[in-house]
N, C-alpha and C positions, 0 to 999 in steps of 0.2 A: 588422506581419504582416497587419493587416486588409486584405482585398482582394487580397492577394498570391497568386500561383499558382506552383506549383513542380512540375516533373516529375522523378521520381527514377528513374535507370536503374540496374538491379542487374546486376552482372557477376560471374561466378565463374571461377576458374582451378583446374584439377585439381592436387592435391598428389601428388607421386610417393611412394608408400610402399606397400605391399602386398607381401606375400610369400606365396606359396602353393606346391606342388611334387609325382609318382606313381611308382610302381614302385621297388623297392629298388635303389639304385645299385650298380654293380659295384665291387668293391674293399672292400665292407663285409661282414663276415661275417654270414650270415643268422641270425636268431634261431631258437631251437628251436620246434617246433610248439606247445609250451605254455610260453611265456616266463615266467620267474619274476616274481612280483609285485614291484613296486618302490614305494618311498614318495617317489621323486623328485618334487619340486614345481617346475613351470616357471612363473616369474612371468609375469603377463599383460602385454600391451602396452596403453598405453605404459609404459615404465620411467622412474622418477623418481630423479634424483640431485641431491644438494645439495653444492655446492662453496663452502664459506664463505657469502658473501652472494649467491651465484648459484644460482638454481633451474633445473635442466636437465631437460627432458622429452624422452625419446628414443622416437620412434614406430616402429612395425613396419617392419622392414627390407625392402628390395627387392633380392633376390639378383641379381647380374649374372654371376657365375661361381663354380663350385666345382670347382677343378682337382684331379683324381684323388681327390676327396672328402677332401682334406686342407687345401687352401688356398682360402679364399673371398674374393670381392670383392663388396661390397654398397654400396648407398646407403641413407641413413636420414634422414628428416625430423626436425628437432629444434626445440625452443623454448627460448630462452635468456632468463631473466628476472633482471636485476640488481635488487638491493634498491631498492624505491621506483620502479622503472621498468616500462614496458610490455614484454611479451614480444616477442622478435625471432625470427622464423621463418627457418629455413635448411635446407640439405641438406648432409650430410656424406658424402663418399665414402671408404671405408676397406677395408683388407684384413686378414685374420687367419688363423691356423692353427686347425685343428679336430681334435677327437677324437670319434668316434662310438661311443655305447654303444647297440647295437641292442636288447639286452634291456630297457634302461630307456627306449628310444625317445627318446633325447636326443642333442644335439650340443653338445659343450663347446667354446666359442670362446675363444681366448686369443691373447696377443701381438698385440693390435689396434693397427694403425697408421693414422693419418689420412692420406689421400692428397690430398684437396682439400676445399674448402668453398665454399658459395654462400649469400649473404644478399641476395636481390633487392630487399628494401625499403630497403637502406642505400645511401648514395652510395659512390663509389669509395674514398675515404679511410677511411670507416667500415667498409666491407666488408673492406679490407685488414687493418685492426686486428682485426676479428672473426675473420678467417681465422687470424691468429696465435694468438688466444685459443682457437680450436677445438682446437688440438693439446694445450692444457692442460686444457680443460674436458671433452672427450669421454672417455667411459669407455675406458680402455686396459688394464684388468685382464682380466676375464673376463665372458662372457655364457653363458647356457644357453638353447638353443632346441630346441623339439620336433622330432624327426626327421621326422614326417609333414609338418610345415610346410615344412621344408627340401626334402624330396623334391617336394612340390607346387610350390614356387617354382622348383626346378630344371627341372621339366617346362615351366613357362612360359618360362624362359630359352631352352630348346631348341626352342620352337615356331618353325616356319619363318616368315620375314618375308613377309607378304602384300603382293603388288604392288598399287599403287594407280594406277588409270588417271587420266590428266590430264583435267581438265574445264575448258571455257571459261566455265563459269558463275561469276558474281561472287558471293563470299560475302555473307551477310547483313550489312548495315550499319545500325546504330542511328542514327536521325536524329530530332531534336526541334526544333521551331521556337519553343519557349518555354524559359525558364531551366530548367536541369536539374542534377541532382547525380548523379555516377557513384559508386555504392557498390560497391567491389571487396571480395569475400570469397574467400579462397583455398580453394576447395572448400566442403564442408559446414561450417556454422558450428561452431566449437569454443568451448564455453562454459566459463568459469571463474568460480567464486564470488567475490564481493567481500566480504571479511571484515567481519563485524559487520552485514551487511545481508541482505535477501532477494534482492538483485540478483545477476545474472550479467552478465559482459561478454564480448563476442565477441573471442577471442584473435587469430584469423587475419584481421584487417583493420586498416588504419591509421586508421579512423574511430572516433569515440567512439560506440560502439554497445552498448546494454545490452538485457537481457531481464529482464522482471519478470512471473513467473507465466505470462502468456499473450500479452504484448505486447512488441514491440521498440520501443526509443526511440533515435532517431538525432539527435545534435547536429551541426548544420551552422552554423558560426560562432556566432551567438547565437540561432538558431532551432531549435526542437525539432520533430521529426516522429515519428509513431507509426504502427505497422502490426502486423497479426496475423502477417504472413508477410513474409520479406525481399523477395519479389518484388512486394509491394504488394497492394492500393493503399496509398500513404502519404498521411497528412494532417497538416496543421499542428496542434499541440496546445499549449494553455496550461496543461495540468494534468499534473503528474508525480507518481509514487508517493512516499510519505513516505520510503522508503529512500534516495532520491536525496540527501536532506539529511545522511545518515549516511556518505557516502563518506569514506574516510580522507584527511585533509589531508596535503599535502606528499608525495603518492604519485602524482603525475602526473594527479591529478583536480582540481587547483585551477581550471583553466579551466571545467571542468564545473560545479563548485560555485558559481562566480560567476554562473551563469545560472539556478540553481535556487531561490534563496531566496524569490522572489515567486511561484513556480509550484507549490509543494508543496500537495497536497490530502490530507485525511485519508481513510483507508480505511473 
C-alpha cells in the first residue's frame, strides 16, 4: 500500500420507486363534507415480510395504471435477503384489484398477481431462478395504500410525455489516467445495521461498503479506503473501527474479516 495511488470513481443509478397522485378520481363516490373519523392505520413504506429464511423488503410502489379505479398495475423495488447472504435488489411488475374507501381515505389492494421481475445484479441463469421465486415470495394477499398517495401517483401517470430535442453534444465521459475503482451505488445509499456491531453496510451496492458513525469504509481486494462522503475524497487507511472485528462469521463477511485482524484500533 505504501506509495500506491488510487483514484475512485463514484457512480449512481436511479432506483424506480416513488408513488405520488391529485383530484378525486371519477367513479369513486365523494366523501361527505365532514368525513367520519377513522382509526385506519396505513403501514409506512418500505413494507417488510419474512418468508421462512427469506427477508423481503418491499419499497414504495410506482403506479403505472389504475383502470376504472378498480384494477391497478404497478412496479415495486424489492430487496430479497436469504439467510446468511447479501440482499439482492430487483423490481417486480404486478397487477391487482382494488376497493376504495373514500371516508377512510384508503385503497384496499387484493388479488395481487406478479407479471414480471428484474434482478440486474444477477447473471442470466440466476435471474431466471429468482424470477421464478418472485412469484412465491412477493406478497399476493393484500395491501392497504393511502388514497391521497394513489391519486397523486395517478396524476403523475397522466402527465403528458415531454418531447426531448436531439442534441449532437457528446455526454460526459469519465476518464482517468491512473488506476481507478468504480463504485456503483443504486441511488442514495440504503444503510442496514450489522447485528451485534455499531456498523451499517450499504445494501444497494455489490461492493463491501460499510458506514461507521461518520465515515465510509470500502474494501477493494485486500485494500481499505476511507471517506466522509461517497463522492470522496477517498484515502487509503490502515486503521479500522473495532466493530469490524465483530462481523458475524459465515454470513458472507469472511473475506472482510480476513483483512481486519491486523488493522483494528481502539476507540
